[in-house]
C-alpha positions in Angstrom: -63.9 -89.7 -44.4 -66.3 -92.9 -46.1 -69.3 -93.3 -45.7 -72.3 -95.5 -46.7 -75.9 -94.2 -46.3 -78.7 -95.4 -45.6 -80.0 -96.5 -49.1 -75.6 -98.0 -50.0 -75.1 -94.5 -51.5 -71.5 -94.1 -50.7 -70.7 -90.7 -49.2 -67.3 -88.6 -49.1 -67.1 -85.7 -46.7 -64.8 -83.5 -46.8 -63.1 -80.3 -47.0 -62.4 -77.9 -49.3 -58.2 -78.7 -48.8 -58.8 -81.6 -49.0 -61.5 -82.8 -52.0 -58.7 -84.1 -54.2 -56.8 -86.2 -51.9 -60.1 -88.0 -50.4 -61.5 -87.7 -54.8 -58.3 -90.4 -55.8 -60.7 -93.8 -55.8 -64.0 -91.8 -56.5 -66.3 -90.0 -59.4 -68.7 -87.6 -57.5 -72.6 -87.9 -58.4 -73.7 -85.3 -56.6 -71.7 -82.8 -54.4 -72.8 -80.5 -51.4 -71.6 -77.4 -51.2 -72.5 -75.2 -47.7 -73.4 -71.0 -48.0 -73.6 -70.4 -44.5 -71.9 -67.4 -45.0 -71.7 -64.0 -47.0 -67.6 -65.7 -48.2 -68.6 -69.1 -48.9 -71.1 -67.9 -51.7 -68.9 -65.9 -53.8 -68.1 -68.2 -57.2 -64.8 -66.0 -56.1 -64.0 -68.9 -53.3 -65.4 -71.6 -54.7 -64.3 -71.8 -58.6 -61.0 -73.8 -59.0 -62.9 -76.8 -56.9 -65.4 -76.2 -59.5 -63.7 -76.4 -62.0 -61.6 -79.3 -60.7 -65.5 -81.4 -60.2 -67.2 -80.3 -63.4 -63.6 -81.8 -64.9 -64.2 -85.2 -63.0 -67.7 -85.3 -63.7 -69.9 -84.0 -61.7 -73.9 -83.6 -63.1 -75.5 -82.1 -59.3 -74.5 -79.4 -57.5 -76.5 -78.8 -54.4 -76.6 -75.8 -52.3 -77.3 -76.0 -48.4 -76.7 -72.7 -46.1 -77.9 -68.7 -45.7 -76.3 -68.1 -48.8 -77.4 -70.9 -51.0 -80.0 -69.3 -53.9 -76.3 -66.6 -54.3 -74.3 -69.4 -54.9 -76.5 -71.7 -57.1 -77.0 -68.5 -59.3 -73.8 -67.9 -59.7 -72.9 -71.8 -60.4 -75.0 -71.5 -63.1 -73.3 -68.3 -64.2 -70.7 -70.1 -64.4 -71.9 -73.6 -66.2 -73.9 -71.2 -68.9 -70.3 -69.4 -69.7 -68.7 -72.8 -70.0 -71.6 -74.3 -72.1 -71.6 -71.2 -74.5 -68.0 -70.7 -74.6 -65.6 -73.3 -74.7 -68.1 -76.2 -75.0 -65.7 -77.7 -71.8 -69.0 -80.2 -70.6 -69.5 -81.7 -73.3 -73.8 -81.1 -73.7 -73.7 -82.4 -69.5 -76.7 -81.3 -68.0 -75.5 -80.2 -64.8 -78.3 -79.8 -62.9 -78.2 -77.3 -59.3 -79.8 -76.6 -56.3 -80.3 -74.8 -53.4 -81.7 -75.0 -50.1 -82.0 -72.2 -48.2 -85.1 -72.1 -46.7 -85.2 -75.5 -46.2 -83.8 -77.4 -42.7 -80.6 -79.2 -42.6 -82.0 -82.5 -42.3 -84.9 -81.8 -45.4 -81.8 -81.2 -47.7 -80.0 -84.3 -47.4 -83.1 -86.6 -47.3 -83.2 -84.3 -50.7 -79.6 -85.0 -51.7 -79.5 -88.6 -50.6 -83.3 -89.9 -51.0 -84.6 -87.3 -53.7 -82.2 -87.9 -55.9 -81.5 -90.6 -58.6 -77.7 -92.0 -59.6 -78.5 -93.2 -63.2 -74.7 -93.3 -63.8 -72.6 -96.0 -62.1 -69.7 -94.7 -63.2 -70.4 -92.1 -61.1 -70.5 -93.8 -57.6 -70.6 -91.0 -54.6 -71.8 -88.0 -52.8 -69.5 -85.6 -52.2 -70.7 -83.3 -49.2 -67.3 -80.6 -48.7 -67.7 -79.2 -45.4 -65.9 -77.0 -43.4 -64.7 -78.2 -39.9 -65.1 -74.6 -37.9 -68.7 -73.9 -38.7 -71.2 -74.9 -36.4 -73.8 -75.7 -39.2 -71.5 -78.2 -41.5 -70.9 -79.7 -38.4 -74.7 -80.6 -38.0 -74.9 -81.8 -41.6 -71.9 -84.0 -40.7 -73.8 -85.0 -38.0 -77.1 -85.8 -39.7 -75.7 -87.7 -42.7 -73.8 -89.9 -40.6 -77.3 -90.8 -38.9 -78.7 -91.3 -42.2 
C-alpha cells in the first residue's frame, strides 16, 4: 500500500513476503521493522530482507516493539560485520534506532517528522508489518492518519 503523510513523505506499507514486489519503483531511506514477539526480534527472521534493503540503499532502520532493542542490537552487529569484513556498505553510515518504550504514536511521529530525508534518490519510508499482529494493525492505523 502506498500512502503519503501530511508532510508529503511517501509511505510504502508492506509485509515481509511482499516487500520486494512493493519496492520495485521505490528506494527506501527509512525502514521500520516491528518486533512485538521474540521470534520477530531475531536476525534469523529478518536477515535476508535486511540484506536486500541494505543493497537497495536504506540508510536508516527503526525498530518498534517490545523486543525492538534486541532486534536493533542484532542489526547493528550485522552492519559491523559487513562494514569490517566485506566493505559491503561502501562507507555509508547506517543509523539504527529502537523504540521499545515509546508509544506507537510517538515512534511513528519520530520516523515521519523527526528524521530528515536528505537524499532525494531515496524517496520513501518503508514500513514492514504483519497483518496478523494487533500491534502492527495499530501502527498501520496511525500511519494512515498521519
